C-alpha positions in Angstrom: -156.5 -24.1 -87.5 -154.0 -21.7 -86.1 -156.1 -21.2 -83.0 -156.3 -25.0 -82.4 -152.5 -25.3 -82.7 -152.0 -22.5 -80.2 -154.4 -24.0 -77.8 -152.7 -27.4 -78.1 -149.3 -25.9 -77.6 -150.5 -24.0 -74.4 -152.0 -27.2 -72.9 -148.7 -29.1 -73.5 -146.7 -26.3 -71.9 -149.0 -26.3 -68.8 -148.8 -30.0 -68.4 -145.0 -30.0 -68.7 -144.7 -27.2 -66.1 -147.0 -29.2 -63.7 -145.0 -32.4 -64.1 -141.7 -30.6 -63.5 -143.1 -28.9 -60.4 -144.3 -32.3 -59.1 -140.9 -33.9 -59.8 -139.1 -31.1 -58.0 -141.4 -31.3 -55.0 -141.0 -35.1 -54.9 -137.2 -34.7 -55.1 -137.2 -32.2 -52.3 -139.3 -34.5 -50.2 -136.9 -37.4 -50.8 -133.9 -35.2 -50.0 -135.6 -34.1 -46.7 -136.4 -37.7 -45.8 -132.9 -38.9 -46.6 -131.3 -36.1 -44.6 -133.6 -36.9 -41.6 -132.7 -40.6 -41.9 -129.0 -39.9 -42.2 -129.2 -37.5 -39.2 -131.0 -40.2 -37.1 -128.4 -42.7 -38.2 -125.6 -40.4 -37.4 -127.1 -39.7 -34.0 -127.6 -43.4 -33.3 -124.0 -44.2 -34.4 -122.7 -41.4 -32.2 -124.7 -42.8 -29.2 -123.4 -46.3 -30.0 -119.8 -45.1 -30.2 -120.2 -43.2 -26.9 -121.6 -46.4 -25.2 -118.8 -48.4 -26.7 -116.1 -46.0 -25.5 -117.7 -46.0 -22.0 -117.8 -49.8 -21.8 -114.6 -50.8 -23.7 -112.1 -50.0 -20.8 -110.5 -53.1 -19.2 -110.3 -53.2 -15.5 -111.5 -49.7 -15.0 -109.7 -46.7 -16.4 -108.4 -48.8 -19.3 -107.6 -47.7 -22.8 -110.5 -46.9 -25.2 -110.9 -49.8 -27.6 -112.7 -47.9 -30.3 -110.2 -45.1 -30.6 -106.9 -46.4 -29.3 -104.2 -48.8 -30.4 -102.3 -51.2 -28.2 -98.6 -51.1 -29.0 -95.8 -52.9 -27.3 -92.6 -50.7 -27.3 -89.1 -52.0 -26.6 -85.8 -50.1 -26.1 -82.4 -51.8 -26.4 -79.3 -49.8 -25.1 -75.6 -50.7 -25.1 -73.5 -48.7 -22.6 -69.7 -48.6 -22.8 -67.7 -47.5 -19.8 -64.4 -48.4 -18.0 -64.2 -51.9 -16.7 -64.1 -50.9 -13.1 -67.5 -49.1 -13.3 -69.6 -51.9 -14.9 -70.9 -53.4 -11.6 -71.3 -50.0 -10.0 -73.4 -48.8 -12.9 -75.7 -51.8 -12.8 -76.2 -51.4 -9.1 -77.0 -47.7 -9.6 -79.6 -48.4 -12.3 -81.2 -51.1 -10.1 -81.4 -48.7 -7.2 -82.9 -45.9 -9.4 -85.4 -48.3 -10.8 -86.8 -48.8 -7.3 -87.5 -45.0 -7.0 -89.8 -44.9 -10.1 -92.6 -47.0 -11.6 -90.1 -49.7 -12.8 -90.2 -53.5 -12.6 -86.9 -55.4 -12.9 -87.4 -58.6 -14.9 -83.8 -59.9 -14.8 -80.2 -58.8 -14.1 -76.8 -60.5 -14.5 -73.2 -59.5 -14.2 -70.0 -61.1 -15.5 -66.8 -60.4 -13.6 -63.5 -59.8 -15.3 -61.3 -62.8 -16.0 -58.2 -63.6 -18.0 -60.4 -64.4 -21.0 -63.6 -62.4 -20.5 -64.1 -58.7 -20.0 -66.6 -57.5 -17.4 -70.2 -57.0 -18.5 -73.7 -56.6 -17.1 -77.3 -56.9 -18.4 -80.6 -55.6 -17.1 -84.2 -56.1 -18.4 -87.0 -54.0 -16.9 -90.4 -52.6 -17.7 -90.9 -48.9 -17.1 -94.1 -46.8 -17.0 -94.3 -44.4 -20.0 -94.3 -41.3 -17.7 -91.0 -42.3 -16.1 -89.3 -43.6 -19.3 -87.5 -40.4 -20.1 -86.1 -40.1 -16.5 -84.9 -43.7 -16.7 -83.2 -43.4 -20.1 -81.5 -40.1 -19.0 -80.1 -41.8 -15.9 -78.9 -44.8 -17.8 -77.2 -42.5 -20.4 -75.3 -40.8 -17.6 -73.6 -44.0 -16.6 -71.4 -44.2 -19.6 -71.3 -43.7 -23.4 -74.3 -44.9 -25.3 -72.9 -47.0 -28.1 -76.3 -48.1 -29.5 -79.9 -47.3 -28.8 -82.5 -49.3 -30.8 -86.3 -49.0 -30.6 -88.9 -51.5 -31.7 -92.7 -51.5 -31.6 -95.3 -54.2 -32.2 -99.0 -53.6 -32.6 -101.1 -55.8 -30.2 -104.5 -54.2 -31.0 -105.9 -57.3 -32.8 -104.7 -59.6 -29.9 -106.3 -57.4 -27.3 -109.6 -57.1 -29.1 -109.7 -60.9 -29.6 -109.0 -61.6 -25.9 -111.5 -59.0 -24.7 -114.2 -60.5 -26.9 -113.5 -64.0 -25.6 -113.6 -62.7 -22.0 -117.0 -61.1 -22.7 -118.5 -64.1 -24.4 -117.1 -66.5 -21.8 -118.4 -64.3 -18.9 -121.9 -64.3 -20.4 -121.8 -68.1 -20.9 -120.6 -68.6 -17.3 -123.4 -66.3 -15.9 -126.0 -68.2 -17.9 -124.8 -71.5 -16.5 -125.0 -70.1 -13.0 -128.6 -69.0 -13.6 -129.4 -72.5 -14.8 -128.2 -73.9 -11.5 -130.7 -71.8 -9.6 -133.7 -72.9 -11.6 -136.1 -75.3 -9.8 -136.8 -78.8 -11.2 -133.3 -79.5 -12.5 -132.3 -83.1 -12.4 -129.2 -84.4 -10.8 -127.7 -85.4 -14.2 -128.3 -82.0 -15.6 -126.8 -80.4 -12.5 -123.6 -82.5 -12.9 -123.4 -81.5 -16.6 -124.0 -77.8 -15.8 -121.3 -77.9 -13.1 -118.8 -79.5 -15.4 -119.5 -76.9 -18.1 -119.3 -74.2 -15.5 -115.9 -75.4 -14.3 -114.6 -75.5 -17.9 -116.0 -72.0 -18.7 -114.4 -70.6 -15.5 -111.0 -72.2 -16.3 -111.1 -70.8 -19.8 -112.1 -67.4 -18.5 -109.2 -67.4 -16.0 -106.8 -68.3 -18.8 -108.1 -65.4 -21.0 -107.9 -63.0 -18.1 -104.3 -64.0 -17.5 -103.5 -63.5 -21.2 -105.2 -60.0 -21.0 -103.0 -59.1 -18.0 -99.9 -60.2 -20.0 -100.9 -58.0 -23.0 -101.7 -55.1 -20.6 -98.3 -55.4 -19.1 -96.7 -55.4 -22.5 -98.7 -52.4 -23.9 -99.0 -50.3 -20.8 -95.3 -50.4 -19.9 -92.1 -50.0 -22.0 -89.6 -52.9 -22.1 -86.1 -51.7 -21.7 -83.0 -53.9 -22.1 -79.6 -52.5 -21.1 -76.2 -54.1 -21.8 -73.1 -52.7 -20.1 -69.7 -53.4 -21.7 -66.2 -52.5 -20.7 -64.4 -50.3 -23.2 -61.4 -52.0 -25.0 -58.0 -50.4 -24.4 -55.5 -50.3 -27.2 -52.0 -51.2 -26.0 -49.0 -50.1 -28.0 -46.8 -52.9 -29.2 -43.0 -52.7 -28.6 -40.2 -53.7 -30.9 -39.8 -57.1 -29.3 -43.5 -57.8 -28.6 -43.6 -60.4 -31.4 -40.6 -62.2 -29.9 -42.2 -62.3 -26.5 -45.4 -63.7 -28.0 -43.4 -66.3 -29.8 -41.7 -67.4 -26.6 -45.0 -67.5 -24.8 -46.4 -69.6 -27.6 -43.4 -71.9 -27.9 -44.7 -74.5 -25.4 -48.2 -74.7 -27.0 -46.8 -75.0 -30.5 -44.4 -77.7 -29.5 -47.2 -79.6 -27.7 -49.4 -79.3 -30.8 -46.7 -80.7 -33.0 -46.0 -83.6 -30.8 -49.7 -84.4 -30.6 -49.9 -84.3 -34.4 -46.9 -86.7 -34.7 -48.3 -89.1 -32.1 -51.6 -89.1 -34.0 -49.9 -89.8 -37.3 -47.9 -92.7 -35.8 -51.0 -94.2 -34.2 -52.8 -94.0 -37.6 -49.9 -95.7 -39.4 -49.3 -98.6 -37.0 -52.3 -100.7 -38.1 -51.3 -100.5 -41.7 -47.7 -101.6 -40.9 -49.1 -105.1 -40.0 -50.1 -105.4 -43.7 -47.5 -103.4 -45.4 -44.3 -105.0 -43.8 -45.1 -108.6 -44.6 -46.3 -107.6 -48.1 -43.0 -105.8 -48.8 -41.0 -108.8 -47.5 -42.8 -111.3 -49.8 -42.5 -108.9 -52.7 -38.7 -108.5 -52.2 -38.3 -112.3 -51.9 -40.3 -112.9 -55.1 -38.1 -110.4 -57.0 -34.9 -112.0 -55.8 -36.1 -115.5 -56.9 -37.1 -114.1 -60.3 -33.7 -112.6 -60.8 -31.9 -115.8 -59.7 -34.0 -117.8 -62.2 -33.1 -115.4 -65.0 -29.4 -115.6 -64.1 -29.5 -119.4 -64.0 -31.2 -119.5 -67.4 -28.7 -117.2 -69.0 -25.8 -119.2 -67.6 -27.2 -122.5 -68.9 -27.8 -121.1 -72.5 -24.1 -120.6 -73.5 -23.1 -124.0 -72.1 -25.7 -125.7 -74.2 
């Protein structure tokens, strides 16, 4: 009995060891297959990313779509300087812009008058490699009162436009191939040419939009405002008297204008008020006379 139990125990141990060895072997095989599969997938994904990076540039030498972001950067500066140097500073900045990769979008100048102080405004797009030079030159024209920077991510818009351009180009090329096929009827040719014209027009529109986005993301927008510094003038003892004398005429004119306006507003009501008062006074007098007459007649009776 003991021998049979020992034999049964040995058989069970041998079977368990064999099953465990098979399980380990199978697990190793699955791990090896998974590693090989993942390695092939990683190799394929790397090849795909390499191809995508090679073909994602726009217009040759463009930014890499899979690894780069398209951001539009804007700078706003306010320069304060003496009133006599506002126009000269604007001309100097415009001249310096012509020596670097800079495109002037707009410029304006306001001359000094009795009411307005001189000012000037410039809007330009500068290449990133020349931005520091441009900002340094602008900063030397006067005192920088304010410098604000804004950025806007245009990546989604660029990806959308480039996808539309790719699809529309393939559609246009397929239409051109259909025109060259033999046996196409005249009606089909007319429809194909109509669709081809629409596809080309939409493709041109998307290409223009892509150029606009490229101009916004590949260059930096800089807006400069020149202002004349305000001078503080000390007030003398009789400064308020002089201001009052200067304002005498305008105050008198305003008062006369208010009086004339009030008289003009009252005149239409006088047509109704004056006759009404006359009838009211006359009625009161008659009432009083009647009362007096009645009182005088009562003692006599």
